[in-house]
Structure formats: structure tokens, C-alpha cells
C-alpha positions as CSV (number, residue, x, y, z in Angstrom):
1,M,0.0,0.0,0.0
2,K,1.4,3.3,-1.0
3,V,-0.2,6.5,0.6
4,I,0.3,10.1,0.1
5,F,-0.7,12.6,2.9
6,A,-1.0,16.1,1.4
7,G,-1.5,19.2,3.5
8,G,0.2,21.2,6.2
9,G,0.9,24.8,7.1
10,T,0.1,24.2,10.8
11,G,0.4,21.3,13.2
12,G,-3.4,21.2,13.3
13,H,-3.4,19.9,9.6
14,L,-0.4,17.7,9.9
15,Y,-1.0,15.9,13.2
16,P,-4.1,14.0,12.1
17,G,-2.2,12.7,9.1
18,I,0.6,11.5,11.4
19,A,-2.0,9.7,13.4
20,L,-3.4,8.0,10.4
21,A,0.0,7.1,9.0
22,E,1.0,5.4,12.3
23,E,-2.2,3.5,12.4
24,I,-1.7,2.4,8.6
25,L,1.9,1.2,9.6
26,R,0.6,-0.7,12.6
27,R,-1.7,-2.7,10.3
28,R,0.4,-2.7,7.2
29,P,4.1,-2.5,8.3
30,D,5.3,-2.6,4.6
31,A,3.2,0.4,3.6
32,A,4.9,3.3,1.9
33,I,4.0,6.7,3.3
34,L,4.9,10.0,1.8
35,F,3.9,13.5,3.2
36,V,3.7,16.4,0.8
37,A,3.8,19.7,2.7
38,A,4.2,23.4,1.8
39,G,7.7,23.9,3.1
40,R,6.9,26.0,6.1
41,P,9.4,25.9,9.1
42,V,6.7,24.6,11.5
43,E,6.2,21.5,9.2
44,Q,9.9,20.7,9.2
45,R,10.0,20.9,13.0
46,I,7.0,18.5,13.3
47,L,8.0,16.0,10.7
48,K,11.6,15.7,11.7
49,R,10.4,13.9,14.9
50,Y,8.9,11.2,12.8
51,S,10.5,8.7,10.3
52,F,8.1,9.4,7.4
53,D,9.5,10.5,4.1
54,H,8.3,14.0,3.1
55,T,8.7,16.4,0.2
56,V,7.6,19.9,-0.6
57,I,5.3,21.4,-3.2
58,A,5.0,25.2,-2.6
59,A,1.2,25.9,-3.0
60,P,0.1,29.5,-3.1
61,R,-2.0,30.9,-0.3
62,S,-5.2,32.8,-1.0
63,G,-5.5,36.5,-0.1
64,G,-2.7,39.0,0.0
65,S,-2.1,42.1,-2.1
66,P,-3.6,42.5,-5.6
67,A,-0.2,41.4,-7.1
68,Q,-0.1,38.3,-5.0
69,K,-3.7,37.4,-6.1
70,A,-2.8,37.9,-9.7
71,L,0.1,35.5,-9.4
72,M,-2.0,32.9,-7.5
73,V,-3.4,31.2,-10.6
74,P,-0.1,30.6,-12.5
75,R,1.7,29.6,-9.3
76,L,-1.1,27.0,-8.5
77,G,-0.7,25.8,-12.1
78,V,3.0,25.2,-11.6
79,A,2.3,23.5,-8.2
80,V,-0.3,21.1,-9.9
81,L,2.1,20.2,-12.6
82,K,4.8,19.4,-10.0
83,A,2.2,17.3,-8.2
84,R,1.3,15.3,-11.3
85,V,5.0,14.4,-11.8
86,L,5.2,13.3,-8.2
87,L,2.1,11.2,-8.5
88,R,3.4,9.5,-11.7
89,E,6.7,8.7,-9.9
90,F,5.2,7.6,-6.5
91,E,2.1,5.9,-7.9
92,P,0.0,6.1,-4.7
93,D,-2.9,3.8,-4.0
94,I,-4.5,6.4,-1.7
95,I,-4.4,10.2,-1.4
96,V,-5.4,11.8,1.9
97,G,-5.9,15.5,1.9
98,L,-5.3,17.0,5.4
99,G,-6.7,20.4,4.7
100,G,-5.1,23.8,4.2
101,Y,-3.7,25.3,0.9
102,A,-0.9,22.8,0.9
103,S,-3.3,19.9,0.1
104,V,-4.6,21.6,-3.1
105,P,-2.1,20.8,-5.8
106,V,-1.9,17.0,-4.9
107,V,-5.6,16.5,-4.5
108,G,-6.3,18.6,-7.6
109,A,-3.8,16.5,-9.7
110,A,-5.1,13.1,-8.5
111,R,-6.4,10.9,-11.3
112,R,-10.0,9.6,-11.1
113,R,-8.9,6.1,-10.4
114,T,-6.8,7.0,-7.3
115,P,-9.1,7.2,-4.3
116,V,-9.0,10.6,-2.5
117,F,-10.0,11.0,1.1
118,L,-10.4,14.4,2.9
119,I,-10.0,15.2,6.6
120,E,-12.2,18.0,7.8
121,Q,-11.5,18.9,11.4
122,N,-13.6,22.0,11.7
123,A,-17.3,22.4,12.2
124,V,-17.4,24.9,9.3
125,P,-15.8,23.2,6.3
126,G,-12.8,25.1,5.0
127,R,-12.5,26.5,1.5
128,V,-10.3,23.7,0.4
129,T,-12.8,21.0,1.3
130,R,-15.6,23.1,-0.3
131,K,-13.7,23.3,-3.5
132,L,-12.4,19.7,-3.6
133,F,-15.2,17.7,-2.1
134,R,-16.2,16.3,-5.5
135,K,-13.0,14.5,-5.8
136,A,-13.4,12.7,-2.5
137,R,-14.5,9.1,-1.9
138,R,-15.1,10.1,1.6
139,I,-14.9,13.3,3.8
140,F,-14.1,12.4,7.4
141,T,-15.7,14.9,9.9
142,Q,-15.6,15.7,13.6
143,F,-18.9,17.6,13.7
144,D,-22.5,17.0,12.5
145,R,-22.5,20.7,11.5
146,T,-19.9,20.1,8.8
147,A,-22.2,17.8,6.7
148,E,-25.0,20.3,7.1
149,L,-22.9,23.0,5.4
150,L,-21.8,20.9,2.6
151,P,-23.9,19.9,-0.4
152,N,-26.0,16.8,0.3
153,R,-24.0,14.7,-2.2
154,A,-20.8,15.3,-0.3
155,P,-19.7,11.9,1.0
156,C,-19.3,12.8,4.7
157,L,-18.8,10.2,7.4
158,K,-18.6,11.5,11.1
159,T,-15.6,9.7,12.7
160,G,-13.8,12.4,14.8
161,T,-10.4,13.8,14.0
162,P,-7.5,11.3,14.4
163,V,-5.5,11.8,17.5
164,R,-1.9,10.5,17.9
165,R,-1.9,7.5,20.2
166,E,1.0,8.9,22.2
167,L,-1.2,11.7,23.4
168,L,-3.4,9.3,25.2
169,E,-0.6,7.6,27.1
170,G,1.0,10.5,28.9
171,D,2.2,10.0,32.6
172,R,1.9,12.9,35.0
173,A,4.8,11.8,37.2
174,Q,7.1,11.5,34.1
175,A,5.6,14.9,32.9
176,A,6.4,16.7,36.2
177,A,10.0,15.5,36.0
178,Y,10.3,16.4,32.3
179,F,9.0,19.9,32.7
180,R,10.5,20.4,36.2
181,L,7.1,21.1,37.8
182,S,5.3,19.8,40.9
183,P,3.2,16.8,40.4
184,R,0.9,18.0,43.2
185,K,0.1,21.6,42.2
186,K,-2.8,22.4,39.9
187,T,-1.4,23.0,36.4
188,V,-2.7,25.3,33.8
189,L,-1.6,24.5,30.2
190,V,-1.5,27.5,27.9
191,T,-1.0,27.0,24.2
192,G,-1.8,28.8,21.0
193,G,-1.0,25.8,18.8
194,S,2.1,24.9,17.0
195,Q,2.9,28.5,16.1
196,G,1.6,30.1,19.3
197,A,-1.1,32.8,19.6
198,R,-0.4,36.4,20.5
199,G,-4.0,36.9,21.8
200,V,-3.8,34.0,24.2
201,N,-0.4,35.1,25.3
202,E,-1.5,38.7,26.0
203,I,-4.6,37.4,28.0
204,I,-2.3,35.3,30.3
205,A,0.2,38.1,30.7
206,E,-2.5,40.4,31.8
207,I,-4.0,38.0,34.5
208,L,-0.6,36.8,35.9
209,P,-0.5,39.4,38.6
210,R,-4.0,38.3,39.9
211,L,-3.0,34.7,39.8
212,E,0.2,35.2,41.9
213,R,-1.7,34.8,45.2
214,R,-2.4,31.2,44.1
215,R,1.3,30.5,43.6
216,K,1.5,27.9,46.4
217,N,-1.0,25.6,44.7
218,L,-0.7,26.8,41.0
219,Q,1.8,26.4,38.2
220,I,1.7,27.1,34.5
221,L,3.0,25.3,31.4
222,H,3.0,27.8,28.6
223,Q,3.8,27.3,24.9
224,T,4.3,30.8,23.5
225,G,5.3,30.3,19.9
226,S,8.6,31.8,18.6
227,L,7.5,35.5,18.2
228,D,6.5,36.2,21.8
229,Y,8.8,33.8,23.7
230,R,11.3,36.4,25.1
231,V,8.5,38.9,26.1
232,V,6.4,36.3,27.8
233,R,9.4,34.8,29.6
234,R,10.4,38.3,31.0
235,I,6.7,38.8,32.2
236,Y,6.9,35.4,34.1
237,A,10.2,36.4,35.6
238,R,8.5,39.3,37.4
239,T,6.1,36.9,39.1
240,K,6.7,34.1,41.7
241,I,4.5,31.6,39.9
242,R,6.2,28.5,39.1
243,A,6.2,27.9,35.2
244,H,7.8,26.1,32.4
245,I,7.8,28.4,29.2
246,A,8.7,27.0,25.8
247,R,8.5,28.3,22.3
248,M,7.2,24.9,21.2
249,I,6.4,21.8,23.3
250,E,7.7,18.7,21.6
251,R,6.1,16.3,24.2
252,M,2.5,17.3,24.1
253,D,1.7,13.9,25.5
254,L,3.4,15.0,28.7
255,A,2.0,18.5,28.5
256,Y,-1.6,17.1,28.4
257,A,-0.8,14.6,31.2
258,M,0.3,17.5,33.3
259,A,-2.7,19.7,32.6
260,D,-5.7,20.2,34.9
261,V,-7.1,23.0,32.8
262,V,-6.2,24.2,29.3
263,V,-6.4,27.7,27.9
264,C,-6.0,27.6,24.2
265,R,-7.3,28.4,20.7
266,A,-10.1,26.3,19.2
267,G,-8.7,24.7,16.1
268,G,-10.3,21.4,15.1
269,T,-7.3,19.2,16.0
270,T,-6.9,20.8,19.4
271,I,-10.7,20.2,20.1
272,A,-10.2,16.6,19.1
273,E,-7.3,16.2,21.6
274,L,-9.1,18.0,24.5
275,T,-12.2,15.9,24.1
276,A,-10.3,12.6,23.5
277,L,-8.6,13.3,26.9
278,G,-11.5,14.7,28.7
279,L,-9.8,18.0,29.7
280,P,-11.8,21.1,30.9
281,S,-10.7,24.1,28.8
282,I,-11.2,27.8,28.2
283,L,-11.3,28.3,24.4
284,V,-10.2,31.6,22.9
285,P,-11.2,31.3,19.1
286,Y,-9.0,32.9,16.5
287,P,-10.9,36.2,15.8
288,Y,-9.8,37.0,12.3
289,S,-10.9,33.9,10.3
290,L,-13.3,34.7,7.5
291,D,-15.3,31.5,8.2
292,R,-15.2,32.0,12.0
293,D,-14.5,28.3,12.1
294,Q,-12.9,28.3,15.5
295,H,-16.0,30.2,17.0
296,E,-18.1,27.4,15.6
297,N,-15.8,24.7,17.0
298,A,-15.9,26.2,20.4
299,G,-19.6,26.8,20.4
300,Q,-20.1,23.0,19.7
301,L,-18.4,22.3,23.0
302,V,-19.9,25.1,25.0
303,K,-23.5,24.0,24.2
304,R,-22.7,20.6,25.7
305,G,-21.0,22.1,28.9
306,A,-17.7,20.7,27.6
307,A,-15.7,24.0,27.6
308,F,-15.8,27.7,28.2
309,M,-15.4,30.2,25.3
310,V,-13.9,33.7,25.7
311,E,-14.0,36.1,22.7
312,Q,-10.8,38.0,22.1
313,S,-11.8,41.4,23.2
314,D,-11.2,44.1,25.8
315,T,-12.9,42.0,28.5
316,A,-11.1,38.8,27.6
317,A,-8.6,38.8,30.4
318,R,-11.2,39.4,33.1
319,E,-13.5,36.7,31.6
320,T,-10.6,34.2,31.4
321,R,-9.5,34.8,34.9
322,E,-13.0,34.4,36.3
323,R,-13.6,31.1,34.5
324,L,-10.1,29.8,35.3
325,E,-10.6,30.5,38.9
326,R,-13.9,28.6,38.9
327,L,-12.3,25.6,37.4
328,L,-9.4,25.7,39.8
329,D,-11.7,26.3,42.9
330,D,-14.6,24.0,42.1
331,K,-13.3,20.5,41.6
332,G,-16.7,19.0,41.0
333,F,-17.5,21.5,38.3
334,A,-14.1,20.9,36.6
335,E,-14.6,17.1,36.6
336,E,-18.1,17.5,35.3
337,M,-16.8,19.7,32.3
338,G,-14.0,17.1,31.7
339,L,-16.6,14.3,31.6
340,S,-18.8,16.3,29.1
341,A,-15.7,16.8,26.9
342,R,-14.9,13.2,27.0
343,E,-18.4,12.2,25.9
344,L,-17.7,14.1,22.7
345,G,-14.2,12.7,22.2
346,R,-13.4,10.1,19.6
347,P,-9.9,8.7,20.5
348,E,-10.7,5.7,18.2
349,A,-11.1,8.0,15.2
350,G,-7.8,7.0,13.5
351,E,-8.7,3.3,13.7
352,T,-12.2,4.0,12.3
353,I,-10.9,6.1,9.4
354,V,-8.2,3.6,8.4
355,S,-10.8,0.7,8.5
356,D,-13.0,2.7,6.2
357,I,-10.2,3.6,3.8
358,I,-9.0,0.0,3.6
359,K,-12.6,-1.2,3.1
360,T,-13.4,1.5,0.3
361,V,-10.1,0.8,-1.5
362,G,-10.8,-2.9,-1.4
363,M,-14.2,-2.5,-2.8
364,A,-12.8,-0.3,-5.6
365,K,-10.2,-2.8,-6.5
366,R,-12.7,-5.6,-6.6
367,R,-14.8,-3.6,-9.0
368,E,-11.8,-3.2,-11.2
369,L,-11.1,-6.8,-11.3
370,L,-14.8,-7.6,-12.2
371,T,-14.5,-5.2,-15.1
372,M,-11.2,-6.4,-16.3
373,H,-12.2,-10.1,-16.3
374,E,-15.7,-9.8,-17.6
375,G,-17.6,-10.4,-14.5
376,I,-15.3,-13.1,-13.0
377,L,-13.9,-12.0,-9.7
378,V,-10.2,-13.3,-9.5
379,R,-9.1,-13.6,-5.8
């Protein structure tokens, strides 16, 4: 079995593909896996931790200046041509589009007889999914809302978003030693995703002085992203709160194992991880998305009592502090929110998706054999 995973740009797009690739290799150790990404530094940092082969096809992003928009079509054409060459050389049995602009050239270049599957992590289907759904044998979704927003003929199957198995196996004692934190203190995990989030960093920086009175029982594990790392580190240095601050946390399995409460963005993959682990959270959706996809993701959890949502606004710091203090002070409430989150989780999503892919591809190959041998199925 030869499989191409196309997509990237952020960890939120790459990590579900990594989870699927690991599950495929668990079942088919001789499978050939190739990741096709856009060449951004965050992709390189993530993929170097794994042994998968990967290559780059630079796909143009939508938006930008008028000049950039004018160049988008020819650049996309070049990317599709490169993808066609790659597909001829690699000859994949399966193509999995992980979302984001990086998946467009490969999925767009796919021949009809090569099964294409799409992963849509968000409640609001992204522009790539809306453009490419006709090429898909199946679109694997996390939310019911996704299918409602796509045409009726879109082949959606609600499976959840694949979560790396390692995230489900973290150990708190090991995590405490790794991050040099106390295993007994309440721990708040703050993360803006693989690239960090300035809005989340600013909220936490503003409420740190008010949290300092809790320093005997509270500690913070904070992934800042590269841009804000030095500034955030200086802010923590002015407090007496025990903390571990990192540009990027490589061992997210241990970070989640350490966390009692999570303050984070509301990307689809993050939502899948929080619910699979049953963690109470305060979600701060990215406010500048045209589709408001993170708002819709967070809303799906809020209406089930599985998270708090705070809009990034002038009152965000106060609202975050109030909700955080409630989760820290009311153990029963925090546990109830965690249980509600777990009820929405699909930790088995990767297994479900791989089973469906193998079944779908097997059916397609049987149909080809029937056609080739005039109705006689050769086994």
C-alpha cells in the first residue's frame, strides 16, 4: 500500500495525518508513506520527529495584495504540474488531503482512479474542502455541523479527527520530571497551537499578577510560539508563579498529562485532543478567520457544557480569569466539564478512518477486477 498525505501549514493539519500514518503502519508495516507539505518551518520541526518520508510542493495561499492574487493562478498551475509528476513517480494507491492550501495541488492533480479522502477537522468546512469535495470518496468529519454546510451529495462520514496514540498515554509523574514542575500543584496548560497565539499570550500576561496569590497551589505550562517567547518569559520572571515556558512543546503527551485546565485556541485538532482526553478548557477562538471556524468549533463544546469560550476582546482577560478561577476552585465543576468533553471525544477516530479507507479501496479494486475479467472475480 502506497499512501500520500497532502497538507500542512500548521500542526493542526499535519498531526491528524501523522496519527493516520501510524495506524496504517501498525496494520500494514510494509506500507510506503509520503507526506507532501508546503515547506513552512513549522512543518519541518514537526516532521523531523517522525521517520516518514516527506517532500515539498509550494502551494500559493489565497488572499494578500492584488499582485499576489494575480500571481496565484499561475503559481497554482505550476504546483499542480509538480504534483502530477510526483504522482506518476510515486504511484499512490491512496491520497489523503489533510486540509489547508498545501493539500490543493496534490488532490487537484489526482487521477480519477486514485481514491482521494479528505479530513475536515472544523465544524465549518474550510475553503479547500468546499472546492475539492467532488474528488473525495469520503470526507471524514468531527462535527455534525460540517455535513450540514456541505452539499447533500458530499460523502461525509462523522468519525472524529485522528489523535496520535502517544497523546493518550502520557504519565503525570514523568511529565512533572520532564518539565521540572510539581506533580501535586494544579497545572494550567496554555497553548496557541504549533505557532503560538499572541492573543492568548496577552490574556495570560494580563492576568498573571492576579494569579500570583495562588502560587502555592498553582503552576503554568506555557507554549508561547517563537515570536512572543522572550517577552512572555520576561513577564513570568516578574512573578513568583512556578512555570515552564517554551517556544514549542515537543512532548504534548506529557503536557496534556500535566494539565488540569487548558487555555487555548479552538482549532479542530486541538478540540479533538481535548475531548479525547476529557480535559476542561477555556477556548479563545482566533478572531480573524473569514469563516469564523474556531468560533463554531468552540460553540459546539460550549452548548454541551464541555468548555468555556472567551472572545478575544477588551474583556477577555477578566473573563478568562473568572472562568479559570472557577475551574481551579470548584473541583466538582471541573470534573463535570471534563466528563462532558470526554463524551464528545473520539479517541478511536484513527482506527475507524483507516478501516473505512481499507474497506473503500478494497471495494474499488474488486470492482476493477470484475471489469477487467468480464464479471469473473479473481481472488
